[in-house]
C-alpha positions as CSV (number, residue, x, y, z in Angstrom):
1,M,0.0,0.0,0.0
2,K,1.1,3.6,-0.6
3,Y,0.6,5.1,2.8
4,F,-0.4,2.3,5.3
5,G,2.1,-0.2,6.8
6,T,1.6,-3.2,9.1
7,D,0.3,-0.9,11.8
8,G,-1.2,2.2,10.3
9,I,0.9,5.1,9.1
10,R,4.2,6.1,10.6
11,G,7.2,8.3,9.9
12,H,9.3,11.3,10.7
13,V,7.3,14.4,11.7
14,N,7.1,17.2,9.1
15,S,8.5,15.0,6.3
16,E,6.8,12.8,3.7
17,N,3.4,11.8,5.1
18,I,3.6,13.0,8.7
19,N,2.7,16.7,8.4
20,G,-0.4,18.9,8.8
21,D,-1.2,18.9,5.1
22,M,-1.2,15.1,4.9
23,F,-3.1,14.7,8.1
24,F,-5.8,17.0,6.8
25,K,-6.0,14.8,3.7
26,F,-6.0,11.6,5.8
27,G,-8.9,12.9,7.8
28,L,-10.8,14.1,4.8
29,A,-10.4,10.8,3.0
30,A,-11.3,8.7,6.0
31,G,-14.3,11.0,6.7
32,K,-15.4,10.7,3.1
33,Y,-15.2,6.9,3.2
34,F,-17.3,6.6,6.3
35,T,-19.9,9.3,5.4
36,N,-20.3,7.6,2.0
37,L,-21.4,4.4,3.8
38,K,-24.7,5.8,5.1
39,K,-24.8,9.2,3.4
40,K,-25.2,11.0,6.7
41,K,-23.0,12.4,9.5
42,Q,-21.1,9.9,11.5
43,T,-18.8,10.1,14.5
44,A,-15.0,9.8,14.9
45,I,-13.1,9.9,18.2
46,I,-9.4,10.7,18.4
47,A,-6.8,10.0,21.1
48,K,-3.0,10.5,21.1
49,D,0.1,9.8,23.0
50,T,2.4,12.5,24.6
51,R,4.5,13.6,21.6
52,L,4.7,17.3,21.1
53,S,3.9,16.8,17.4
54,G,0.5,15.5,18.4
55,Y,-0.6,19.0,19.1
56,A,0.3,20.1,15.6
57,L,-1.1,17.1,13.8
58,E,-4.4,16.6,15.7
59,P,-6.0,19.9,14.6
60,A,-5.3,19.1,10.9
61,L,-6.8,15.6,11.3
62,V,-9.8,17.0,13.1
63,S,-10.3,19.6,10.3
64,G,-10.2,17.0,7.6
65,L,-12.8,14.8,9.3
66,A,-15.1,17.7,10.1
67,S,-14.7,19.0,6.6
68,A,-16.0,15.7,5.3
69,G,-19.0,15.9,7.5
70,M,-18.0,13.8,10.5
71,H,-18.6,14.8,14.1
72,V,-15.4,14.5,16.1
73,Y,-14.6,13.9,19.8
74,T,-11.0,14.4,21.0
75,L,-9.9,12.6,24.1
76,G,-6.3,13.7,24.7
77,P,-3.6,11.2,25.9
78,L,-5.0,7.7,26.2
79,P,-3.7,4.2,25.6
80,T,-4.4,2.7,22.2
81,N,-6.7,0.0,23.5
82,G,-8.5,2.7,25.5
83,L,-9.4,4.4,22.2
84,A,-10.4,1.0,20.7
85,M,-12.7,0.2,23.7
86,L,-14.3,3.7,23.6
87,T,-14.8,3.6,19.9
88,K,-17.0,0.6,20.5
89,S,-18.7,1.7,23.7
90,M,-19.5,5.2,22.3
91,N,-20.9,3.7,19.1
92,A,-18.4,5.7,17.0
93,N,-17.8,4.8,13.4
94,L,-14.1,5.5,13.5
95,G,-11.4,5.7,16.1
96,I,-8.0,7.2,15.3
97,M,-4.9,7.0,17.6
98,I,-2.2,9.6,16.9
99,T,1.0,7.7,17.8
100,A,4.2,6.2,16.6
101,S,4.0,3.5,19.3
102,H,7.5,2.6,20.6
103,N,9.4,5.1,18.3
104,L,11.1,8.2,19.7
105,F,9.5,11.7,19.8
106,Y,10.6,12.7,16.3
107,D,8.2,10.2,14.7
108,N,4.4,10.1,14.7
109,G,1.6,8.3,12.9
110,L,-1.9,7.0,12.9
111,K,-3.7,3.8,13.9
112,L,-7.3,3.4,12.7
113,F,-10.1,1.4,14.3
114,G,-13.6,0.5,13.2
115,P,-16.9,0.6,15.1
116,D,-16.2,-2.9,16.4
117,G,-13.0,-1.8,18.1
118,L,-10.8,-3.7,15.6
119,K,-8.1,-2.2,13.5
120,L,-9.3,-1.4,10.0
121,S,-8.6,-4.2,7.5
122,D,-6.2,-3.9,4.5
123,K,-9.3,-3.8,2.3
124,I,-10.7,-0.7,4.0
125,Q,-7.4,1.0,4.3
126,K,-6.9,0.6,0.5
127,K,-10.2,2.2,-0.1
128,I,-9.3,5.1,2.1
129,E,-5.9,5.4,0.3
130,S,-7.7,5.6,-3.0
131,L,-9.5,8.7,-1.8
132,I,-6.4,10.5,-0.4
133,D,-5.0,11.7,-3.7
134,I,-8.3,12.8,-5.3
135,K,-8.9,16.6,-5.5
136,L,-10.1,18.0,-2.2
137,K,-13.2,19.6,-3.6
138,N,-14.6,16.2,-4.3
139,H,-14.6,15.4,-0.6
140,L,-15.6,18.7,1.0
141,S,-19.1,18.8,2.5
142,K,-21.5,21.7,2.1
143,P,-21.2,24.4,4.8
144,K,-24.4,23.3,6.5
145,L,-23.2,19.6,6.6
146,L,-19.8,20.3,8.4
147,G,-19.2,18.1,11.4
148,R,-19.0,19.4,15.0
149,V,-16.0,19.0,17.2
150,K,-15.9,18.5,21.0
151,R,-13.3,17.8,23.6
152,L,-14.1,15.0,26.1
153,E,-12.1,15.1,29.4
154,T,-13.5,11.8,30.7
155,G,-11.6,9.4,28.4
156,T,-9.2,8.0,31.1
157,D,-12.0,7.4,33.6
158,E,-14.3,5.7,31.0
159,Y,-11.4,3.5,29.9
160,L,-10.7,2.4,33.5
161,K,-14.4,1.7,34.1
162,I,-14.3,-0.7,31.3
163,L,-11.1,-2.4,32.5
164,K,-12.5,-2.8,36.0
165,K,-15.4,-4.8,34.7
166,K,-12.8,-7.3,33.3
167,I,-11.1,-8.1,36.5
168,P,-12.4,-9.7,39.8
169,K,-14.2,-7.2,42.0
170,N,-12.4,-8.5,45.1
171,L,-8.9,-8.3,43.6
172,K,-6.7,-6.6,46.2
173,L,-2.9,-6.2,45.9
174,K,-1.9,-5.0,49.4
175,N,0.9,-7.6,49.6
176,M,2.4,-6.7,46.2
177,K,5.2,-4.2,45.4
178,I,5.2,-3.3,41.7
179,V,7.5,-1.1,39.6
180,L,5.7,0.5,36.7
181,D,7.4,2.2,33.7
182,C,4.9,4.3,31.7
183,A,7.5,5.2,28.9
184,N,6.5,8.9,29.4
185,G,3.7,7.9,27.1
186,A,-0.1,7.5,26.7
187,G,-0.5,5.3,29.8
188,Y,1.1,7.8,32.2
189,K,-2.2,8.6,33.9
190,S,-4.4,5.5,33.5
191,A,-1.9,2.8,34.4
192,P,-0.7,4.2,37.8
193,K,-4.3,5.1,38.7
194,M,-5.6,1.6,37.9
195,I,-2.9,-0.3,39.8
196,R,-3.0,2.1,42.8
197,S,-6.8,1.6,43.1
198,L,-6.1,-2.1,43.7
199,G,-4.0,-1.3,46.7
200,A,-0.5,-2.2,45.4
201,K,2.6,-0.6,46.7
202,L,3.6,1.2,43.4
203,I,6.9,2.7,42.3
204,V,6.3,4.7,39.1
205,I,8.9,5.7,36.6
206,G,8.6,7.2,33.1
207,N,5.5,9.2,34.1
208,K,6.6,12.7,33.4
209,P,6.1,13.3,29.7
210,N,7.4,16.6,28.3
211,G,6.7,16.1,24.6
212,F,10.2,14.9,23.8
213,N,11.0,12.0,26.3
214,I,8.5,9.4,25.2
215,N,10.3,6.0,24.9
216,E,13.6,7.8,25.6
217,N,15.7,5.3,27.7
218,C,12.5,4.0,29.2
219,G,9.6,1.8,28.4
220,S,9.4,-1.6,26.8
221,T,12.2,-1.1,24.4
222,F,14.6,0.2,27.1
223,P,13.9,-1.9,30.2
224,N,17.3,-1.4,31.9
225,K,15.9,1.2,34.3
226,L,13.0,-1.1,35.1
227,Q,15.4,-3.9,36.1
228,R,17.5,-1.6,38.3
229,T,14.4,-0.2,40.0
230,V,12.9,-3.6,40.7
231,I,16.1,-4.8,42.4
232,K,16.6,-1.5,44.3
233,H,13.1,-1.6,45.8
234,N,13.0,-5.4,46.2
235,A,9.7,-5.4,44.2
236,N,7.6,-8.5,43.2
237,L,7.2,-7.4,39.6
238,G,8.2,-4.8,37.0
239,I,5.9,-3.7,34.3
240,S,7.0,-1.7,31.3
241,L,4.7,-0.2,28.7
242,D,5.5,1.5,25.4
243,G,4.6,4.9,24.1
244,D,0.9,4.1,23.3
245,A,0.7,1.4,26.0
246,D,-0.4,-1.4,23.7
247,R,2.8,-3.3,24.5
248,V,4.1,-4.7,27.8
249,I,7.5,-6.2,28.8
250,M,7.9,-7.4,32.3
251,C,10.7,-8.0,34.8
252,D,10.7,-10.7,37.6
253,E,11.8,-10.2,41.2
254,N,15.4,-11.0,40.2
255,G,15.6,-8.3,37.5
256,S,15.3,-10.8,34.6
257,I,13.4,-9.4,31.6
258,I,10.3,-11.3,30.5
259,D,9.3,-10.8,26.9
260,G,6.0,-11.2,25.1
261,D,6.6,-14.9,24.2
262,Q,7.3,-15.7,27.9
263,I,4.2,-13.8,29.0
264,I,2.0,-15.6,26.4
265,A,3.3,-19.0,27.4
266,A,2.6,-18.4,31.1
267,L,-0.9,-17.0,30.4
268,A,-1.7,-19.9,28.1
269,I,-0.9,-22.4,30.8
270,Q,-2.9,-20.4,33.3
271,W,-5.9,-20.2,31.0
272,N,-5.6,-23.8,30.0
273,K,-5.8,-24.9,33.7
274,K,-8.9,-22.6,34.2
275,K,-10.3,-24.1,31.0
276,I,-10.8,-20.6,29.4
277,L,-8.2,-21.0,26.7
278,R,-10.2,-21.3,23.5
279,G,-8.8,-23.0,20.3
280,G,-5.1,-22.3,21.0
281,V,-2.5,-19.5,20.6
282,V,-1.5,-17.3,17.7
283,G,2.0,-16.0,17.5
284,T,4.0,-14.4,14.6
285,L,6.8,-15.3,12.3
286,M,9.1,-13.7,14.9
287,S,7.8,-15.9,17.8
288,N,10.6,-17.9,19.4
289,Y,11.0,-21.5,18.1
290,G,11.2,-22.6,21.7
291,L,7.7,-21.3,22.3
292,E,6.4,-23.4,19.3
293,K,8.1,-26.5,20.7
294,F,6.7,-25.8,24.2
295,F,3.1,-25.6,22.9
296,K,3.5,-28.8,20.9
297,K,4.7,-30.5,24.0
298,E,1.7,-29.1,26.0
299,R,-0.7,-30.1,23.1
300,I,-1.8,-26.5,22.7
301,N,-2.5,-25.4,19.1
302,F,0.0,-22.8,17.9
303,L,-0.3,-20.8,14.6
304,R,2.0,-18.1,13.2
305,A,0.7,-14.9,11.6
306,K,2.5,-12.2,9.7
307,V,4.2,-9.7,11.9
308,G,1.8,-7.1,13.3
309,D,-0.9,-7.5,16.0
310,R,-3.6,-6.8,13.4
311,Y,-2.7,-10.0,11.5
312,V,-2.6,-11.9,14.8
313,K,-6.1,-10.7,15.6
314,E,-7.3,-11.6,12.1
315,I,-6.2,-15.3,12.6
316,M,-7.6,-15.3,16.1
317,Q,-11.0,-14.3,14.8
318,K,-10.9,-16.7,11.9
319,R,-9.9,-19.7,14.0
320,R,-11.8,-18.5,17.1
321,F,-8.7,-18.4,19.3
322,N,-8.7,-16.1,22.3
323,L,-5.0,-15.6,23.0
324,G,-2.3,-14.3,20.7
325,G,0.5,-11.8,20.4
326,E,4.1,-10.9,19.6
327,Q,7.5,-11.3,21.2
328,S,7.6,-7.5,21.4
329,G,4.8,-7.4,24.0
330,H,1.8,-6.8,21.8
331,I,-0.5,-9.3,23.4
332,I,-4.2,-9.7,22.7
333,L,-6.5,-11.2,25.3
334,G,-9.4,-12.0,23.0
335,K,-11.6,-12.8,26.0
336,F,-11.4,-9.1,27.0
337,A,-10.0,-6.9,24.2
338,T,-9.8,-6.4,20.4
339,T,-6.2,-5.2,20.4
340,G,-3.0,-5.2,22.5
341,D,-3.3,-3.6,25.9
342,G,-0.2,-3.5,28.2
343,L,-2.1,-2.6,31.3
344,L,-4.8,-5.3,30.8
345,V,-2.2,-8.0,30.2
346,A,-0.3,-6.8,33.4
347,L,-3.6,-7.0,35.4
348,E,-4.1,-10.6,34.2
349,V,-0.5,-11.5,35.3
350,I,-0.9,-9.7,38.6
351,Q,-4.0,-11.8,39.5
352,A,-1.9,-15.0,39.3
353,L,1.1,-13.5,41.2
354,N,-1.2,-12.2,43.9
355,K,-1.6,-15.8,45.1
356,K,2.0,-15.6,46.4
357,I,3.5,-17.0,43.3
358,K,7.0,-15.6,42.5
359,A,7.2,-14.0,39.1
360,S,10.3,-16.0,38.2
361,N,8.4,-19.3,38.8
362,F,5.3,-18.1,37.0
363,F,7.2,-17.1,33.8
364,N,9.7,-19.9,33.7
365,V,7.7,-22.4,31.6
366,F,9.8,-22.9,28.4
367,E,13.4,-22.8,27.2
368,K,14.0,-20.1,24.6
369,T,16.0,-20.9,21.5
370,P,18.8,-18.4,21.3
371,Q,17.7,-15.6,18.9
372,I,19.6,-12.7,17.2
373,L,17.8,-9.8,15.7
374,E,19.6,-7.2,13.5
375,N,18.1,-4.1,11.9
376,I,19.6,-2.4,8.8
377,N,18.5,1.1,7.8
378,I,17.6,1.2,4.1
379,K,16.8,3.8,1.4
380,N,15.7,1.4,-1.3
381,D,12.4,-0.3,-0.5
382,D,13.0,-3.0,-3.2
383,I,16.4,-4.2,-1.9
384,L,15.0,-7.6,-0.9
385,K,14.1,-8.1,-4.6
386,K,17.7,-7.8,-5.7
387,P,19.2,-11.1,-7.0
388,S,22.3,-10.8,-4.9
389,V,20.3,-10.3,-1.7
390,K,17.9,-13.2,-2.6
391,N,21.0,-15.4,-3.2
392,S,22.6,-14.5,0.2
393,I,19.4,-15.3,2.0
394,K,19.2,-18.6,0.2
395,I,22.8,-19.4,1.1
396,A,22.2,-18.5,4.8
397,K,19.1,-20.6,5.0
398,N,20.8,-23.6,3.4
399,L,23.7,-23.3,5.9
400,I,21.4,-23.3,9.0
401,R,18.9,-25.9,7.7
402,N,17.9,-28.4,10.4
403,Q,19.8,-26.4,13.0
404,G,17.6,-23.3,13.2
405,R,15.8,-20.7,11.1
406,I,16.4,-17.4,9.4
407,L,13.7,-14.8,8.7
408,V,14.4,-11.6,6.6
409,R,11.7,-9.0,6.2
410,K,11.1,-5.4,5.6
411,S,9.7,-3.5,8.6
412,G,6.1,-2.3,8.2
413,T,6.7,0.7,10.4
414,E,10.3,1.9,9.7
415,P,12.7,2.1,6.7
416,K,14.6,-1.0,7.9
417,I,15.3,-4.6,7.0
418,R,14.9,-6.9,10.0
419,I,17.0,-10.1,10.1
420,M,16.1,-12.6,12.7
421,G,17.9,-15.9,13.3
422,E,17.4,-18.7,15.8
423,S,19.7,-21.6,16.6
424,K,21.5,-23.2,19.5
425,N,24.6,-23.0,17.3
426,R,25.3,-19.3,17.9
427,T,28.6,-19.4,15.8
428,L,26.8,-20.7,12.8
429,L,23.9,-18.3,13.4
430,K,26.1,-15.3,13.5
431,K,27.9,-16.4,10.3
432,C,24.5,-16.7,8.5
433,I,23.4,-13.3,9.6
434,R,26.7,-11.7,8.6
435,I,26.3,-13.2,5.1
436,I,23.0,-11.4,4.6
437,M,24.0,-8.1,6.3
438,K,27.1,-7.8,4.2
439,T,25.2,-8.2,1.0
440,I,22.5,-5.7,2.0
441,N,25.0,-3.2,3.2
């Protein structure tokens, strides 16, 4: 697609597609698509993370939507799943999250949700794309049919009300000490408020956003500070969100990092015991091979989707599974949510640990296959189509055959090639990855 990647639209602020002019066009095209469905005014709600650029891009997006005849409600900073939940509960036709997720402040983007709280399908995104480059006058509504715009200050409280309905009413965490890293992002208000309301002793870091420090040496992509703080305060658990709070990475009482695969494995076992795991688990092409072997041993169905939580959710829906996610910490609890929610996943884990189970024991359920991930910045989007690159990938895969696996793909959110390899033979694995990197570089 021209504008949309694996998770909406993303890029550097004030360049290419991430600027006021393009956000107006995105809003106008999305508004036109939805108003065309019923030929009457419809509603869109908008939330954002804490990037300074959000305050420049949001008005342009709102203007485009209203110019197409949609009513618009703006919610301010709110986790992505909070927006998804409110899109559904408010009966809105469209929900838009202004965020670049785990990227640093100089990036921004959009994630789009339909009235069912699900991310828009590729089919709908293509239809919206087809409207973006058409002359503006073809989308503009008549003056009398312009949409109205209103700010809602109750977004966080409404989101937490929905969350509280999904956990036991008698859940009390008085005996738990938890470290929470909010990544200076969208969850900086809702996550501490929710966990404190349950009575936990809470140490919060990464909760002072200034427009520039989102994901900066904090959050799920930089968990070192979380590890140090857990050890310093002798905490039971560390929780680290990303910029829009749809990811979560954790840390046990010993300071060991727990990634998405480990969280998924532990929850799958827990749900299986409770007989609430439905169908099986959906991972991605990046999910650790050790996780796949573990589920095979436990006789739990395991399927792989393309990278991106939207594709995980699509297979979950198709196969009627209720648990899935990514190694990065995008985890979808299909019993409770339509997209990843770091806080919701954390609450599910906390319920188990509250029964005086150590985090290190709870998460230690499978042996990970050693994995190496390398990212290469690129300028040429078609580099993977070059014969020399194709040949190097073929050579590497033949070398590691029967001892591991190699996955090479273009990032759907950044101008990068991602090379992932897994094998217990680390020397061979490094050699295979070097072959591919050398050719691409």
